[in-house]
A tleap script that builds the chain and sets N, CA, C and O, in Angstrom:
source leaprc.protein.ff14SB
mol = sequence {
  NMET ASP LYS ILE ILE HIE GLY LEU TYR ILE
  GLY ASN ILE ARG ASP SER LYS ASN HIE GLU
  GLN LEU LYS ILE ASN SER ILE THR HIE ILE
  ILE SER ILE LEU ASP THR GLU ASN ILE ASN
  GLN ILE GLU VAL GLY ASN ASN ILE ILE ASP
  TYR CYS ILE ILE VAL ASN PRO ASP GLU CGLN
}
set mol.1.N position { 55.421 96.186 161.753 }
set mol.1.CA position { 55.055 95.024 162.529 }
set mol.1.C position { 56.174 93.994 162.386 }
set mol.1.O position { 56.626 93.696 161.281 }
set mol.2.N position { 56.607 93.461 163.520 }
set mol.2.CA position { 57.681 92.468 163.518 }
set mol.2.C position { 57.194 91.157 164.120 }
set mol.2.O position { 56.503 91.141 165.138 }
set mol.3.N position { 57.566 90.063 163.475 }
set mol.3.CA position { 57.214 88.738 163.981 }
set mol.3.C position { 58.191 88.362 165.091 }
set mol.3.O position { 59.404 88.388 164.887 }
set mol.4.N position { 57.663 88.013 166.264 }
set mol.4.CA position { 58.486 87.590 167.389 }
set mol.4.C position { 58.694 86.077 167.312 }
set mol.4.O position { 59.829 85.601 167.277 }
set mol.5.N position { 57.603 85.336 167.287 }
set mol.5.CA position { 57.593 83.896 167.072 }
set mol.5.C position { 56.336 83.585 166.267 }
set mol.5.O position { 55.513 84.471 166.038 }
set mol.6.N position { 56.182 82.342 165.838 }
set mol.6.CA position { 54.991 81.968 165.075 }
set mol.6.C position { 53.722 82.372 165.835 }
set mol.6.O position { 53.486 81.913 166.952 }
set mol.7.N position { 52.920 83.225 165.223 }
set mol.7.CA position { 51.653 83.631 165.809 }
set mol.7.C position { 51.731 84.802 166.774 }
set mol.7.O position { 50.712 85.196 167.340 }
set mol.8.N position { 52.933 85.377 166.977 }
set mol.8.CA position { 53.082 86.507 167.901 }
set mol.8.C position { 53.863 87.619 167.213 }
set mol.8.O position { 54.999 87.427 166.778 }
set mol.9.N position { 53.226 88.790 167.124 }
set mol.9.CA position { 53.823 89.943 166.462 }
set mol.9.C position { 53.840 91.126 167.423 }
set mol.9.O position { 53.045 91.185 168.362 }
set mol.10.N position { 54.749 92.066 167.183 }
set mol.10.CA position { 54.782 93.305 167.952 }
set mol.10.C position { 54.764 94.459 166.959 }
set mol.10.O position { 55.419 94.417 165.918 }
set mol.11.N position { 54.001 95.483 167.303 }
set mol.11.CA position { 53.901 96.635 166.406 }
set mol.11.C position { 53.373 97.835 167.157 }
set mol.11.O position { 53.284 97.830 168.385 }
set mol.12.N position { 53.026 98.856 166.411 }
set mol.12.CA position { 52.507 100.079 167.008 }
set mol.12.C position { 51.036 100.264 166.653 }
set mol.12.O position { 50.423 99.400 166.025 }
set mol.13.N position { 50.484 101.388 167.057 }
set mol.13.CA position { 49.052 101.646 166.829 }
set mol.13.C position { 48.731 101.658 165.333 }
set mol.13.O position { 47.659 101.207 164.929 }
set mol.14.N position { 49.641 102.165 164.517 }
set mol.14.CA position { 49.424 102.193 163.071 }
set mol.14.C position { 49.296 100.766 162.526 }
set mol.14.O position { 48.454 100.491 161.670 }
set mol.15.N position { 50.144 99.864 163.036 }
set mol.15.CA position { 50.063 98.458 162.614 }
set mol.15.C position { 48.717 97.846 162.989 }
set mol.15.O position { 48.154 97.055 162.232 }
set mol.16.N position { 48.205 98.216 164.161 }
set mol.16.CA position { 46.942 97.633 164.629 }
set mol.16.C position { 45.752 98.074 163.788 }
set mol.16.O position { 44.700 97.435 163.819 }
set mol.17.N position { 45.909 99.157 163.039 }
set mol.17.CA position { 44.830 99.661 162.191 }
set mol.17.C position { 44.976 99.232 160.731 }
set mol.17.O position { 44.138 99.565 159.893 }
set mol.18.N position { 46.048 98.488 160.432 }
set mol.18.CA position { 46.300 98.037 159.069 }
set mol.18.C position { 45.599 96.686 158.867 }
set mol.18.O position { 46.199 95.628 159.049 }
set mol.19.N position { 44.336 96.746 158.493 }
set mol.19.CA position { 43.502 95.547 158.376 }
set mol.19.C position { 44.051 94.542 157.368 }
set mol.19.O position { 43.916 93.333 157.557 }
set mol.20.N position { 44.665 95.035 156.306 }
set mol.20.CA position { 45.223 94.123 155.300 }
set mol.20.C position { 46.350 93.279 155.900 }
set mol.20.O position { 46.382 92.064 155.703 }
set mol.21.N position { 47.274 93.910 156.629 }
set mol.21.CA position { 48.376 93.168 157.247 }
set mol.21.C position { 47.871 92.242 158.360 }
set mol.21.O position { 48.394 91.140 158.531 }
set mol.22.N position { 46.871 92.677 159.107 }
set mol.22.CA position { 46.299 91.812 160.141 }
set mol.22.C position { 45.749 90.538 159.508 }
set mol.22.O position { 45.960 89.436 160.014 }
set mol.23.N position { 45.041 90.707 158.394 }
set mol.23.CA position { 44.457 89.544 157.719 }
set mol.23.C position { 45.544 88.647 157.122 }
set mol.23.O position { 45.476 87.425 157.255 }
set mol.24.N position { 46.548 89.245 156.462 }
set mol.24.CA position { 47.637 88.468 155.861 }
set mol.24.C position { 48.347 87.626 156.908 }
set mol.24.O position { 48.715 86.481 156.646 }
set mol.25.N position { 48.539 88.193 158.099 }
set mol.25.CA position { 49.257 87.500 159.170 }
set mol.25.C position { 48.328 86.717 160.101 }
set mol.25.O position { 48.771 86.205 161.129 }
set mol.26.N position { 47.039 86.622 159.743 }
set mol.26.CA position { 46.034 85.893 160.532 }
set mol.26.C position { 45.972 86.378 161.981 }
set mol.26.O position { 45.798 85.581 162.903 }
set mol.27.N position { 46.115 87.688 162.174 }
set mol.27.CA position { 46.044 88.266 163.516 }
set mol.27.C position { 44.579 88.544 163.839 }
set mol.27.O position { 43.907 89.289 163.126 }
set mol.28.N position { 44.097 87.944 164.913 }
set mol.28.CA position { 42.692 88.096 165.296 }
set mol.28.C position { 42.512 88.858 166.598 }
set mol.28.O position { 41.411 89.327 166.887 }
set mol.29.N position { 43.580 88.992 167.396 }
set mol.29.CA position { 43.483 89.688 168.678 }
set mol.29.C position { 44.693 90.589 168.867 }
set mol.29.O position { 45.805 90.256 168.455 }
set mol.30.N position { 44.461 91.732 169.495 }
set mol.30.CA position { 45.517 92.708 169.741 }
set mol.30.C position { 45.486 93.084 171.216 }
set mol.30.O position { 44.424 93.365 171.772 }
set mol.31.N position { 46.646 93.089 171.839 }
set mol.31.CA position { 46.788 93.620 173.197 }
set mol.31.C position { 47.593 94.895 173.075 }
set mol.31.O position { 48.690 94.897 172.517 }
set mol.32.N position { 47.046 95.978 173.598 }
set mol.32.CA position { 47.702 97.271 173.512 }
set mol.32.C position { 48.003 97.771 174.914 }
set mol.32.O position { 47.097 97.888 175.739 }
set mol.33.N position { 49.268 98.068 175.191 }
set mol.33.CA position { 49.651 98.633 176.480 }
set mol.33.C position { 49.897 100.118 176.254 }
set mol.33.O position { 50.747 100.501 175.451 }
set mol.34.N position { 49.157 100.938 176.960 }
set mol.34.CA position { 49.184 102.377 176.756 }
set mol.34.C position { 49.870 103.091 177.908 }
set mol.34.O position { 49.869 102.606 179.039 }
set mol.35.N position { 50.456 104.242 177.618 }
set mol.35.CA position { 51.050 105.040 178.682 }
set mol.35.C position { 50.146 106.214 179.066 }
set mol.35.O position { 50.612 107.206 179.625 }
set mol.36.N position { 48.873 106.097 178.767 }
set mol.36.CA position { 47.908 107.130 179.120 }
set mol.36.C position { 46.856 106.543 180.051 }
set mol.36.O position { 46.758 105.326 180.210 }
set mol.37.N position { 46.079 107.414 180.656 }
set mol.37.CA position { 45.031 106.958 181.568 }
set mol.37.C position { 44.005 106.128 180.802 }
set mol.37.O position { 43.564 106.518 179.721 }
set mol.38.N position { 43.636 104.999 181.360 }
set mol.38.CA position { 42.710 104.088 180.688 }
set mol.38.C position { 41.826 103.443 181.748 }
set mol.38.O position { 42.150 103.474 182.936 }
set mol.39.N position { 40.722 102.864 181.323 }
set mol.39.CA position { 39.796 102.220 182.246 }
set mol.39.C position { 40.432 100.996 182.903 }
set mol.39.O position { 40.274 100.793 184.107 }
set mol.40.N position { 41.139 100.189 182.137 }
set mol.40.CA position { 41.703 98.944 182.635 }
set mol.40.C position { 43.115 99.143 183.172 }
set mol.40.O position { 43.962 99.752 182.517 }
set mol.41.N position { 43.357 98.621 184.377 }
set mol.41.CA position { 44.686 98.702 184.967 }
set mol.41.C position { 45.031 97.373 185.624 }
set mol.41.O position { 44.156 96.638 186.082 }
set mol.42.N position { 46.331 97.085 185.658 }
set mol.42.CA position { 46.820 95.887 186.324 }
set mol.42.C position { 48.072 96.276 187.097 }
set mol.42.O position { 48.878 97.077 186.623 }
set mol.43.N position { 48.232 95.708 188.285 }
set mol.43.CA position { 49.423 95.970 189.076 }
set mol.43.C position { 50.441 94.868 188.807 }
set mol.43.O position { 50.145 93.682 188.955 }
set mol.44.N position { 51.638 95.274 188.411 }
set mol.44.CA position { 52.737 94.344 188.159 }
set mol.44.C position { 53.901 94.798 189.033 }
set mol.44.O position { 54.524 95.827 188.772 }
set mol.45.N position { 54.184 94.025 190.065 }
set mol.45.CA position { 55.218 94.453 191.014 }
set mol.45.C position { 54.781 95.749 191.672 }
set mol.45.O position { 53.698 95.821 192.252 }
set mol.46.N position { 55.613 96.762 191.584 }
set mol.46.CA position { 55.287 98.075 192.148 }
set mol.46.C position { 54.745 99.036 191.101 }
set mol.46.O position { 54.619 100.231 191.366 }
set mol.47.N position { 54.425 98.533 189.921 }
set mol.47.CA position { 53.974 99.386 188.822 }
set mol.47.C position { 52.510 99.140 188.497 }
set mol.47.O position { 52.015 98.019 188.613 }
set mol.48.N position { 51.830 100.189 188.093 }
set mol.48.CA position { 50.464 100.091 187.576 }
set mol.48.C position { 50.556 100.253 186.063 }
set mol.48.O position { 51.097 101.245 185.575 }
set mol.49.N position { 50.033 99.289 185.326 }
set mol.49.CA position { 50.056 99.336 183.864 }
set mol.49.C position { 48.626 99.497 183.367 }
set mol.49.O position { 47.739 98.722 183.724 }
set mol.50.N position { 48.416 100.516 182.539 }
set mol.50.CA position { 47.133 100.704 181.876 }
set mol.50.C position { 47.120 99.845 180.620 }
set mol.50.O position { 48.131 99.745 179.926 }
set mol.51.N position { 45.975 99.221 180.323 }
set mol.51.CA position { 45.919 98.389 179.132 }
set mol.51.C position { 44.535 98.422 178.513 }
set mol.51.O position { 43.547 98.796 179.146 }
set mol.52.N position { 44.501 98.022 177.271 }
set mol.52.CA position { 43.260 97.951 176.508 }
set mol.52.C position { 43.344 96.720 175.626 }
set mol.52.O position { 44.369 96.500 174.982 }
set mol.53.N position { 42.307 95.922 175.578 }
set mol.53.CA position { 42.274 94.746 174.708 }
set mol.53.C position { 41.282 95.019 173.588 }
set mol.53.O position { 40.119 95.339 173.834 }
set mol.54.N position { 41.757 94.890 172.356 }
set mol.54.CA position { 40.933 95.131 171.187 }
set mol.54.C position { 40.716 93.791 170.491 }
set mol.54.O position { 41.675 93.087 170.174 }
set mol.55.N position { 39.467 93.446 170.259 }
set mol.55.CA position { 39.144 92.189 169.576 }
set mol.55.C position { 38.641 92.519 168.183 }
set mol.55.O position { 37.807 93.406 168.002 }
set mol.56.N position { 39.156 91.799 167.208 }
set mol.56.CA position { 38.717 91.963 165.839 }
set mol.56.C position { 37.225 91.642 165.776 }
set mol.56.O position { 36.834 90.521 166.100 }
set mol.57.N position { 36.384 92.591 165.371 }
set mol.57.CA position { 34.935 92.335 165.338 }
set mol.57.C position { 34.533 91.154 164.467 }
set mol.57.O position { 33.483 90.552 164.695 }
set mol.58.N position { 35.355 90.808 163.465 }
set mol.58.CA position { 35.046 89.680 162.597 }
set mol.58.C position { 35.202 88.345 163.322 }
set mol.58.O position { 34.686 87.330 162.855 }
set mol.59.N position { 35.911 88.330 164.469 }
set mol.59.CA position { 36.177 87.106 165.205 }
set mol.59.C position { 35.227 86.905 166.386 }
set mol.59.O position { 35.312 85.889 167.075 }
set mol.60.N position { 34.339 87.843 166.626 }
set mol.60.CA position { 33.433 87.731 167.771 }
set mol.60.C position { 32.269 86.831 167.456 }
set mol.60.O position { 31.404 86.621 168.305 }
savepdb mol mol.pdb
quit
């Protein structure tokens, strides 16, 4: 997991499952952009992007 700016990090699926690091970095929400078929899609320019939003259950 890499810090981009204060409060914004980028990482992979393994990082998103590391609850200890999420808590240490006060990460409460994750946006995951997938390259597989998914329920949620958004059109950006001429591209269709599949996405999934995962919310930390402790923050709901």
